[in-house]
C-alpha positions as CSV (number, residue, x, y, z in Angstrom):
1,M,-13.1,4.4,51.3
2,A,-11.3,5.5,47.7
3,R,-11.0,9.6,47.5
4,S,-12.5,11.6,44.6
5,V,-10.8,13.2,42.1
6,T,-10.9,16.9,41.8
7,P,-11.8,18.1,38.6
8,Q,-8.8,20.3,38.7
9,R,-6.8,16.9,39.2
10,K,-8.3,15.3,36.7
11,A,-7.6,18.3,34.3
12,I,-3.9,17.7,35.0
13,N,-4.1,14.1,34.0
14,T,-6.0,14.7,30.8
15,A,-3.9,17.0,30.0
16,F,-0.7,15.1,31.3
17,A,-2.1,11.7,29.6
18,W,-2.2,13.9,25.7
19,A,1.1,15.3,26.6
20,I,2.9,12.1,26.8
21,G,0.8,10.9,23.5
22,L,2.0,13.4,21.5
23,L,5.2,12.9,22.6
24,I,5.4,9.6,21.4
25,F,3.4,9.8,17.8
26,F,5.4,13.0,16.9
27,P,7.9,10.7,15.6
28,I,5.7,9.1,13.4
29,L,3.4,12.4,12.7
30,W,7.2,13.8,11.7
31,T,7.7,10.6,9.2
32,I,4.7,11.1,7.8
33,I,4.9,15.2,7.1
34,T,8.5,14.2,6.0
35,S,7.3,12.0,2.9
36,F,5.1,14.7,1.3
37,K,8.7,17.1,1.4
38,T,11.5,17.2,-1.3
39,E,14.4,15.4,-0.5
40,A,16.3,19.1,-0.2
41,Q,13.4,20.1,2.5
42,A,13.6,17.4,4.5
43,I,17.0,17.9,5.3
44,S,16.7,21.9,5.4
45,D,18.1,23.2,8.6
46,P,15.9,25.0,10.2
47,P,13.6,22.2,9.3
48,V,10.0,23.1,8.1
49,F,7.2,21.4,9.9
50,L,3.9,22.3,7.9
51,A,5.1,25.9,5.9
52,F,6.3,23.6,2.8
53,D,4.8,22.7,-1.1
54,W,3.7,19.6,-0.4
55,T,4.4,16.7,-3.1
56,L,3.6,12.9,-3.4
57,E,6.7,12.5,-5.9
58,N,7.8,10.3,-3.3
59,Y,5.0,8.3,-3.0
60,S,5.2,7.8,-7.0
61,A,9.0,7.2,-7.2
62,V,8.5,4.5,-4.5
63,L,5.7,2.6,-5.9
64,E,7.3,2.8,-9.4
65,R,11.1,1.6,-7.6
66,S,9.7,-1.3,-5.5
67,N,7.0,-3.5,-5.9
68,Y,5.0,-2.5,-2.7
69,A,2.0,-5.4,-3.0
70,R,4.4,-7.8,-2.9
71,F,6.2,-7.0,0.4
72,L,3.2,-6.0,1.9
73,W,1.6,-9.7,1.4
74,N,4.8,-11.3,2.2
75,S,4.5,-8.7,5.9
76,I,0.5,-10.0,6.2
77,I,1.5,-13.8,5.6
78,I,4.6,-14.1,8.1
79,A,3.3,-11.7,10.4
80,G,-0.4,-13.4,10.5
81,G,0.9,-17.3,10.1
82,S,3.5,-16.6,12.6
83,T,0.4,-15.5,15.5
84,L,-1.7,-18.1,14.7
85,L,0.6,-20.5,14.8
86,G,2.0,-18.8,18.2
87,V,-1.7,-18.9,19.6
88,I,-2.9,-23.0,18.6
89,I,1.0,-23.6,20.4
90,A,0.4,-21.5,23.8
91,V,-3.2,-22.1,24.0
92,P,-2.4,-25.4,25.4
93,A,0.7,-24.5,27.2
94,A,-0.5,-21.5,29.1
95,W,-4.0,-24.1,29.8
96,S,-1.8,-26.4,31.6
97,M,0.2,-24.2,33.4
98,A,-2.8,-22.0,34.7
99,F,-4.8,-25.4,35.3
100,V,-2.8,-27.8,36.0
101,P,0.3,-26.3,38.1
102,S,3.2,-28.5,39.3
103,H,6.5,-26.9,41.4
104,R,8.2,-26.1,38.3
105,T,5.7,-23.7,36.2
106,K,6.6,-20.6,37.9
107,D,10.2,-21.9,36.7
108,I,9.1,-22.7,33.5
109,L,7.5,-19.3,32.7
110,L,10.6,-17.6,34.6
111,W,13.1,-19.7,31.5
112,M,10.7,-18.7,28.5
113,L,10.5,-15.3,29.3
114,S,14.4,-15.0,29.6
115,T,14.8,-16.5,26.5
116,K,13.8,-12.4,25.2
117,M,16.7,-11.3,26.9
118,L,18.9,-13.2,24.5
119,P,21.1,-11.1,22.3
120,A,19.0,-12.0,18.8
121,V,22.9,-11.5,17.1
122,G,24.4,-14.5,19.4
123,V,22.3,-16.7,17.9
124,L,22.2,-15.7,13.7
125,Y,25.2,-17.8,12.4
126,P,23.6,-21.0,13.6
127,M,20.1,-20.4,12.8
128,Y,21.4,-18.7,9.3
129,L,23.5,-22.6,9.3
130,I,20.4,-24.5,9.9
131,F,17.8,-22.5,7.2
132,I,20.4,-23.6,4.8
133,K,20.4,-27.0,5.8
134,F,16.8,-27.3,5.3
135,G,16.5,-24.8,3.0
136,L,14.4,-22.4,4.8
137,L,16.5,-19.1,3.5
138,D,14.9,-16.5,2.0
139,S,11.3,-18.0,2.8
140,R,7.8,-17.3,4.3
141,T,8.2,-20.5,6.3
142,G,10.9,-20.0,8.0
143,L,10.3,-16.7,8.8
144,V,6.8,-17.3,10.2
145,I,8.5,-20.5,12.2
146,V,11.1,-17.7,13.4
147,L,9.1,-14.8,14.4
148,M,6.3,-17.5,15.8
149,L,9.4,-18.7,18.5
150,I,10.8,-15.5,19.4
151,N,7.1,-14.4,20.4
152,L,5.9,-17.5,22.1
153,P,6.7,-16.6,25.7
154,I,4.6,-13.6,25.9
155,I,2.4,-15.2,23.9
156,V,1.9,-18.3,27.0
157,W,2.6,-14.7,29.1
158,M,0.2,-13.3,28.5
159,L,-2.8,-16.5,28.2
160,Y,-1.3,-18.0,30.8
161,T,-2.6,-14.6,32.8
162,Y,-5.6,-14.5,31.4
163,F,-6.6,-18.1,31.9
164,K,-5.4,-17.9,35.7
165,E,-8.5,-15.4,36.0
166,I,-10.7,-17.8,35.0
167,P,-12.4,-20.1,37.5
168,G,-11.4,-23.9,37.5
169,E,-14.8,-24.7,38.3
170,I,-16.1,-23.9,35.5
171,L,-14.2,-26.3,34.2
172,E,-14.2,-29.0,36.8
173,A,-18.2,-29.1,36.1
174,A,-17.0,-28.9,32.6
175,R,-15.0,-32.6,33.3
176,M,-18.0,-33.9,35.6
177,D,-20.4,-34.0,32.7
178,G,-18.0,-36.0,30.3
179,A,-16.2,-33.0,28.3
180,T,-13.2,-34.2,27.1
181,L,-10.1,-32.0,27.0
182,K,-10.2,-31.6,23.5
183,S,-13.8,-30.0,24.8
184,E,-12.9,-28.3,27.5
185,I,-9.9,-26.1,25.5
186,I,-12.0,-25.8,22.5
187,H,-15.7,-25.1,23.2
188,I,-15.4,-23.6,27.2
189,L,-12.3,-22.2,27.7
190,T,-11.1,-20.5,24.5
191,P,-14.9,-18.6,23.7
192,M,-14.2,-17.6,27.5
193,A,-11.0,-16.0,27.0
194,I,-11.7,-14.7,23.3
195,P,-11.2,-11.2,24.8
196,G,-7.9,-11.9,26.1
197,I,-6.8,-13.9,23.2
198,A,-7.6,-11.1,20.8
199,S,-5.7,-8.7,22.4
200,T,-2.4,-10.9,22.8
201,M,-2.9,-11.7,18.6
202,L,-3.0,-8.3,17.9
203,L,0.2,-7.7,20.2
204,N,1.6,-10.7,18.2
205,F,0.8,-9.4,15.2
206,I,2.5,-5.9,15.5
207,L,5.4,-7.0,17.1
208,A,6.0,-9.4,14.2
209,W,5.0,-6.9,11.9
210,N,8.0,-4.9,13.0
211,E,10.3,-7.8,13.4
212,A,13.6,-6.2,11.1
213,F,16.9,-8.4,12.9
214,W,15.3,-11.5,11.5
215,T,13.8,-10.3,8.4
216,L,16.4,-8.8,6.9
217,N,19.2,-11.4,7.7
218,L,17.4,-14.2,6.7
219,T,15.5,-13.2,3.6
220,A,17.2,-11.6,-0.1
221,A,14.4,-10.6,-2.2
222,K,11.3,-13.3,-2.6
223,A,9.9,-13.0,1.0
224,A,11.3,-10.1,2.2
225,P,8.3,-8.2,4.0
226,L,8.2,-4.2,4.8
227,T,11.1,-3.9,7.1
228,A,13.2,-5.4,4.4
229,F,11.1,-2.3,1.9
230,I,12.4,0.5,4.4
231,A,15.5,-0.8,4.2
232,S,16.7,-0.7,0.8
233,Y,16.1,3.1,0.9
234,S,19.3,3.0,2.7
235,S,22.6,3.2,-0.1
236,P,26.1,3.7,-0.2
237,E,25.0,7.3,-2.0
238,G,23.4,8.5,1.6
239,L,19.9,8.1,2.9
240,F,17.1,9.5,0.9
241,Y,15.2,11.1,3.5
242,A,12.2,12.1,2.1
243,K,11.7,8.6,0.0
244,L,12.4,6.8,3.0
245,S,10.1,9.0,5.3
246,A,7.8,7.6,2.6
247,A,8.3,3.9,2.4
248,S,8.4,3.9,6.3
249,T,4.6,5.6,6.1
250,M,3.6,3.1,3.7
251,A,5.1,0.2,5.6
252,I,3.3,1.4,9.5
253,A,0.1,3.1,7.8
254,P,-1.8,-0.9,7.4
255,I,-0.7,-1.7,11.5
256,L,-1.3,2.1,12.0
257,I,-5.0,1.0,11.1
258,L,-5.4,-2.5,12.5
259,G,-4.4,-0.8,15.4
260,W,-6.9,2.2,15.3
261,F,-9.5,-0.5,14.5
262,S,-8.8,-2.5,16.9
263,Q,-8.7,-0.4,20.0
264,K,-11.2,-1.1,22.0
265,Q,-11.0,-4.6,21.5
266,L,-7.0,-4.6,22.1
267,V,-8.5,-2.6,25.5
268,R,-11.2,-4.8,26.3
269,G,-7.8,-7.5,26.2
270,L,-5.2,-5.6,28.4
271,T,-8.2,-5.2,31.5
272,F,-9.6,-8.8,31.0
273,G,-9.8,-10.1,34.3
274,A,-8.7,-6.4,35.9
275,V,-11.7,-6.0,39.1
276,K,-14.6,-4.7,38.3
């Protein structure tokens, strides 16, 4: 029999959850606040939190110096393209592992996940040569492919987990009714797993949006996303903290808004298949 939670215990758990949430969110909040300071206020010691003259000059300087819309559009294309391509490839792969497993399925899944442990810098040089060979350097197509590949193990793992929660008898019944493999995946499996697929796509989009190593090393100007936009405010003369904070705020704002409006779908997807 499950033990009931007392009001005191519930209040403690709630306070603890809020404390953890605020601790995680504080760096973002500090970045946003710093973006409204002058450069002198941004590096003041002791730091000022709210008692300063708020200004928008950093945002004006950032917009005058850089073409923010171009960086934003590149990020949308790269993150969205890698997410869509990854899901198209991962759905059949996860289906085969979930419903037609072999004695090597778990080994394959573990091997795929182990590739995420490989230091990216270890394959930078061969990747750079491949990009030069095929004319993919500083191109959105090249970054879409790279980000899709580095996030594909996570996509397959998540979809595999969701698909395992779907009763196989439903697919067997569809086969008995004459459903083809294509119809089984597109018209039966995919609609049933929409919450899981949606949360997987959202998580992959966020990972691709925040990726910095590959975007900084494989782009120069034409295909540079918002991560390169932020990095441009680091110079040999030093860091311009207030302007860097303004650029960072402009870079994370779209993904924060997306996460806020998608939180219900994300929670639904992450708890997909859980015991009710």
